[in-house]
C-alpha positions as CSV (number, residue, x, y, z in Angstrom):
1,M,53.5,-9.7,-9.1
2,K,54.0,-6.9,-11.6
3,F,50.6,-7.6,-13.2
4,T,48.9,-7.7,-9.8
5,R,50.4,-4.4,-8.8
6,R,49.4,-2.8,-12.0
7,A,45.9,-4.2,-11.7
8,A,45.6,-2.9,-8.2
9,L,46.9,0.5,-9.2
10,A,44.4,0.7,-12.1
11,A,41.5,-0.2,-9.8
12,T,42.5,2.5,-7.4
13,L,42.8,5.1,-10.2
14,F,39.4,4.0,-11.6
15,A,37.7,4.3,-8.2
16,A,39.2,7.7,-7.7
17,A,38.0,8.8,-11.1
18,C,34.5,7.5,-10.4
19,A,34.1,9.2,-7.0
20,P,33.6,12.7,-8.4
21,L,31.0,11.2,-10.8
22,G,28.9,9.9,-7.8
23,T,29.3,13.2,-6.0
24,A,28.3,15.1,-9.2
25,L,25.2,12.9,-9.6
26,A,24.1,13.5,-6.0
27,Q,24.6,17.3,-6.5
28,D,23.1,17.5,-10.0
29,F,20.0,15.3,-9.4
30,P,17.3,16.2,-10.2
31,N,17.7,18.5,-13.2
32,K,14.4,17.7,-14.9
33,P,10.8,16.8,-13.9
34,I,10.1,13.7,-11.9
35,K,7.2,11.4,-12.8
36,L,5.1,9.6,-10.2
37,V,3.2,6.8,-11.8
38,V,-0.1,5.8,-10.2
39,G,-1.7,2.6,-11.4
40,Y,-5.2,3.8,-10.6
41,A,-7.6,6.5,-11.7
42,A,-7.3,10.1,-10.6
43,G,-9.1,11.0,-7.4
44,G,-8.6,7.7,-5.5
45,P,-6.7,7.5,-2.3
46,T,-3.4,6.5,-3.9
47,D,-3.6,9.3,-6.4
48,V,-4.5,11.9,-3.7
49,I,-1.6,10.8,-1.5
50,A,0.8,10.9,-4.5
51,R,-0.2,14.5,-5.3
52,I,0.1,15.7,-1.7
53,V,3.5,14.2,-1.3
54,G,4.6,15.1,-4.8
55,Q,3.8,18.8,-4.3
56,E,6.1,19.0,-1.3
57,V,8.9,17.0,-3.0
58,S,8.8,19.4,-5.9
59,T,9.3,22.3,-3.6
60,T,12.2,20.5,-1.8
61,L,14.0,19.3,-4.9
62,G,13.3,22.4,-7.1
63,Q,11.8,20.4,-10.0
64,P,8.2,19.7,-11.1
65,V,6.8,16.4,-9.8
66,V,4.1,15.1,-12.2
67,V,1.6,12.4,-11.4
68,D,1.0,10.1,-14.3
69,N,-2.2,8.0,-14.0
70,R,-1.8,4.7,-15.8
71,A,-4.9,2.8,-14.6
72,G,-5.8,-0.8,-15.2
73,A,-5.3,-4.4,-14.3
74,N,-5.3,-3.7,-10.6
75,G,-2.1,-1.5,-10.9
76,N,-0.3,-3.9,-13.3
77,I,-0.1,-1.5,-16.2
78,G,1.6,1.3,-14.2
79,T,3.9,-1.1,-12.4
80,E,5.1,-2.8,-15.5
81,Y,5.7,0.6,-17.2
82,V,8.0,1.7,-14.4
83,A,9.8,-1.6,-14.3
84,R,10.8,-1.0,-18.0
85,S,11.6,2.7,-17.4
86,P,15.2,4.1,-17.3
87,A,16.8,3.6,-13.9
88,D,17.7,7.2,-13.5
89,G,15.5,8.3,-10.6
90,Y,13.1,10.3,-12.8
91,T,10.3,7.7,-12.9
92,L,8.8,6.1,-9.7
93,I,5.8,3.9,-9.1
94,V,3.5,4.8,-6.3
95,N,2.9,1.3,-5.2
96,T,0.1,-0.3,-3.2
97,L,-0.8,-3.7,-1.8
98,S,-1.2,-5.0,-5.4
99,H,2.6,-4.7,-5.9
100,N,3.2,-7.9,-3.9
101,V,-0.2,-9.5,-4.3
102,N,-0.6,-9.4,-8.1
103,P,2.4,-11.7,-8.9
104,L,1.2,-14.1,-6.1
105,L,-2.3,-14.4,-7.4
106,N,-1.6,-14.4,-11.1
107,P,2.1,-14.6,-12.1
108,Q,1.1,-15.1,-15.8
109,V,-0.5,-11.7,-15.9
110,A,1.8,-9.7,-13.6
111,K,4.9,-9.5,-15.8
112,Y,7.3,-8.1,-13.2
113,D,9.3,-9.3,-10.2
114,P,8.3,-7.2,-7.2
115,V,11.8,-7.4,-5.7
116,K,14.3,-7.8,-8.6
117,D,12.7,-5.2,-10.8
118,F,12.5,-2.3,-8.3
119,T,14.6,-0.3,-5.8
120,P,12.7,0.8,-2.7
121,V,12.7,4.5,-1.9
122,S,10.2,5.0,1.0
123,L,7.1,3.6,2.5
124,A,5.0,6.7,2.9
125,V,1.9,5.6,4.7
126,V,-0.2,2.6,5.6
127,L,-4.0,2.5,5.3
128,P,-5.7,0.7,8.2
129,Q,-9.3,-0.5,7.7
130,L,-12.5,-0.6,9.6
131,V,-14.9,-3.6,9.8
132,V,-18.3,-2.0,8.9
133,V,-21.9,-3.3,8.9
134,P,-25.2,-1.7,8.2
135,H,-26.4,0.6,11.0
136,D,-29.4,-1.7,11.7
137,S,-27.3,-4.9,11.5
138,P,-28.3,-7.5,14.1
139,Y,-24.6,-8.1,14.7
140,Q,-23.5,-5.7,17.5
141,T,-20.0,-7.0,17.8
142,L,-17.4,-8.9,15.7
143,G,-18.1,-11.9,17.9
144,D,-21.7,-11.8,16.9
145,L,-20.8,-11.7,13.2
146,I,-18.4,-14.7,13.6
147,K,-20.9,-16.7,15.6
148,A,-23.5,-16.3,12.8
149,A,-20.9,-17.2,10.2
150,K,-20.0,-20.4,12.0
151,A,-23.7,-21.4,12.7
152,D,-24.5,-21.2,9.0
153,P,-21.5,-21.5,6.7
154,G,-21.7,-19.2,3.7
155,K,-24.6,-17.2,5.0
156,I,-22.5,-14.2,6.0
157,S,-21.4,-12.2,2.9
158,Y,-18.7,-9.6,2.6
159,G,-18.0,-7.0,-0.1
160,S,-14.8,-5.9,-1.7
161,A,-13.5,-3.8,-4.6
162,G,-12.5,-7.0,-6.4
163,N,-10.5,-10.2,-6.1
164,G,-7.1,-9.7,-4.5
165,G,-7.8,-6.3,-3.0
166,S,-7.3,-5.3,0.6
167,A,-11.0,-5.8,1.5
168,H,-11.0,-9.3,0.0
169,L,-7.8,-10.4,1.6
170,S,-8.6,-9.0,5.0
171,A,-11.9,-10.8,5.1
172,E,-10.3,-14.0,4.0
173,L,-7.8,-13.6,6.8
174,L,-10.7,-13.1,9.2
175,A,-12.5,-16.2,7.9
176,Q,-9.3,-18.2,8.3
177,R,-8.5,-17.0,11.8
178,A,-12.1,-17.5,12.9
179,G,-12.5,-20.9,11.2
180,A,-15.6,-19.7,9.4
181,K,-16.9,-19.9,5.8
182,M,-18.1,-16.6,4.4
183,T,-19.3,-15.5,0.9
184,H,-17.2,-13.0,-1.1
185,V,-19.2,-10.5,-3.2
186,P,-16.8,-8.5,-5.4
187,F,-17.7,-5.1,-6.9
188,K,-16.0,-2.7,-9.3
189,G,-14.7,-0.5,-6.5
190,N,-15.0,0.1,-2.8
191,G,-17.8,2.7,-3.3
192,P,-20.3,0.3,-4.8
193,A,-19.4,-2.4,-2.3
194,L,-20.0,0.0,0.6
195,T,-23.4,1.1,-0.9
196,E,-24.5,-2.6,-0.8
197,V,-23.4,-2.9,2.8
198,M,-25.3,0.2,3.8
199,S,-28.4,-1.2,2.1
200,G,-28.1,-4.5,4.0
201,R,-27.8,-6.6,0.9
202,V,-24.2,-7.4,1.9
203,N,-23.4,-8.2,5.6
204,F,-20.1,-6.4,6.1
205,M,-16.8,-5.4,4.6
206,F,-13.3,-4.1,5.5
207,Y,-13.2,-0.5,4.4
208,P,-10.6,2.3,4.5
209,M,-11.2,4.9,7.2
210,I,-11.8,7.8,4.8
211,G,-15.4,9.0,4.8
212,V,-16.7,6.4,7.2
213,A,-17.3,8.8,10.1
214,N,-19.9,10.7,8.0
215,H,-21.8,7.5,7.3
216,V,-21.7,6.5,11.0
217,A,-23.0,10.0,11.9
218,D,-25.8,9.6,9.4
219,K,-26.7,6.2,10.9
220,K,-25.9,4.3,7.7
221,L,-23.0,2.3,9.1
222,R,-21.7,0.8,12.4
223,I,-18.1,-0.1,13.0
224,L,-17.2,-3.4,14.7
225,G,-13.4,-3.2,14.6
226,V,-10.3,-1.4,13.5
227,T,-7.1,-2.9,12.1
228,T,-4.7,-0.6,14.1
229,D,-2.5,-1.8,17.0
230,K,-4.2,0.7,19.3
231,R,-7.7,2.3,19.3
232,H,-7.9,5.0,16.7
233,P,-8.5,8.5,18.1
234,D,-11.3,9.1,15.6
235,F,-13.1,6.1,16.8
236,P,-12.2,5.7,20.5
237,N,-15.1,3.4,21.3
238,V,-14.3,0.9,18.5
239,P,-12.2,-2.1,19.6
240,T,-9.1,-3.1,17.7
241,M,-9.1,-6.5,16.0
242,A,-6.8,-7.7,18.8
243,E,-9.3,-6.6,21.4
244,A,-12.0,-8.4,19.5
245,G,-10.0,-11.6,19.6
246,F,-8.0,-11.4,16.4
247,P,-4.5,-10.2,17.0
248,G,-2.1,-9.5,14.1
249,F,-4.4,-7.6,11.7
250,E,-2.3,-4.4,12.2
251,E,0.5,-6.1,10.1
252,Y,-1.9,-6.7,7.2
253,V,-2.2,-3.1,6.0
254,G,-2.4,-1.4,2.7
255,P,0.9,0.4,1.9
256,V,1.4,3.5,-0.3
257,G,5.0,3.7,-1.0
258,F,7.5,4.8,-3.7
259,L,9.7,2.5,-5.7
260,A,12.2,3.2,-8.5
261,P,13.3,0.9,-11.3
262,A,16.1,-1.6,-10.3
263,G,19.5,-0.2,-10.7
264,T,18.6,3.4,-9.9
265,P,21.8,5.1,-8.6
266,A,22.0,5.2,-4.8
267,P,22.6,9.0,-4.7
268,A,19.4,9.6,-6.5
269,V,17.5,7.1,-4.3
270,Q,18.8,8.7,-1.2
271,K,17.9,12.2,-2.4
272,L,14.4,11.1,-3.3
273,S,13.9,9.3,-0.1
274,G,15.1,12.3,1.9
275,A,12.7,14.6,0.1
276,I,9.7,12.3,0.6
277,R,10.4,11.8,4.3
278,A,10.9,15.5,4.8
279,A,7.5,16.1,3.1
280,L,5.8,13.5,5.3
281,N,7.3,15.0,8.5
282,K,5.7,18.4,7.9
283,P,2.8,18.9,10.3
284,E,0.4,20.2,7.7
285,V,1.1,17.2,5.4
286,R,0.6,14.7,8.3
287,D,-2.7,16.4,9.1
288,R,-3.9,16.1,5.5
289,L,-2.9,12.5,5.3
290,R,-4.5,11.7,8.7
291,G,-7.7,13.2,7.3
292,L,-7.6,10.5,4.6
293,G,-7.3,7.8,7.2
294,A,-3.6,7.2,6.6
295,V,-0.9,6.5,9.2
296,V,2.4,8.1,8.2
297,V,5.5,5.9,8.2
298,A,8.2,7.7,6.2
299,S,10.7,4.9,6.1
300,S,14.2,4.8,4.7
301,P,15.0,2.7,1.5
302,E,16.5,0.0,3.7
303,E,13.5,-0.1,6.0
304,Y,11.1,-0.3,3.1
305,A,13.0,-3.1,1.5
306,A,12.8,-5.1,4.7
307,W,9.1,-4.3,5.1
308,L,8.2,-5.3,1.5
309,K,9.9,-8.7,2.1
310,G,7.9,-9.4,5.2
311,D,4.7,-8.1,3.5
312,A,5.2,-10.5,0.6
313,Q,5.7,-13.4,3.0
314,R,2.5,-12.6,4.9
315,W,0.3,-12.4,1.8
316,A,1.9,-15.5,0.2
317,Q,1.1,-17.5,3.2
318,L,-2.5,-16.3,3.3
319,I,-3.1,-16.8,-0.4
320,K,-1.7,-20.3,-0.4
321,S,-3.6,-21.4,2.8
322,A,-6.9,-19.9,1.5
323,G,-6.5,-21.3,-1.9
324,L,-7.1,-17.9,-3.5
325,K,-6.7,-17.6,-7.3
326,S,-7.1,-14.7,-9.8
327,E,-10.5,-14.4,-11.4
């Protein structure tokens, strides 16, 4: 009994001693620059979003926020770098769809665990897509496109920025839901893929909203569907995928979020999450992100953890059922 009482007393004293340390961390953090690692080249959507949010976070927290582009291997290089970084809140990965998808497609190459190696901070935005065809395409509706794909398996082709990207996976999902066989034509980026669609050499693709309106106005593209749950205000005449007969596509979106290394102290995570959400709730920031085709989410760490879990399950099911493998 004496030992038990002494142990209990020691534990109480230890907890009391540690409490000020937690408070001090929350008050002191951050006291040096914060690094946002982007696994893609500068100028892309992920990079632009990171810089917009980072600038506002820097103002809120009173420390510089630096974007570090570590491009390569569909985001693997940057993600693995952050997984091995100190868990102190000063290094975050700006993650995308590839965070969950890369380990599913090629676990031998993606040397990280998307759950165990990271601490969720906030889901910033999601990036819906548009189904686009050449302006002079004979397919006036998504139904027309699917009908042609079923009539001649493999005839209809779709472009993407590469194996395992959002355009590839979304088109595979459409093929599965429609019961149709289509031909995947991967390119080194969304831009080259879209060029081939506009030329008519590729039948269609799923493409982020950014820049599409200009191509539609110039009569280079037509839009057959949008992957939002409601019609998008920029394209009010375009049916949602659900309206076109394919519900559920609004759940298969490209995220842009913030993750810290596993074990990052909770006070630092909460402070980072609060600053990110505060930035995303500013009207001028929301307007800029909306101009990029992004839908602001601004989730808490707990909400993002739950979202990532569901996202991994969705993609795992699709990848397994479609028999997809890394190239």
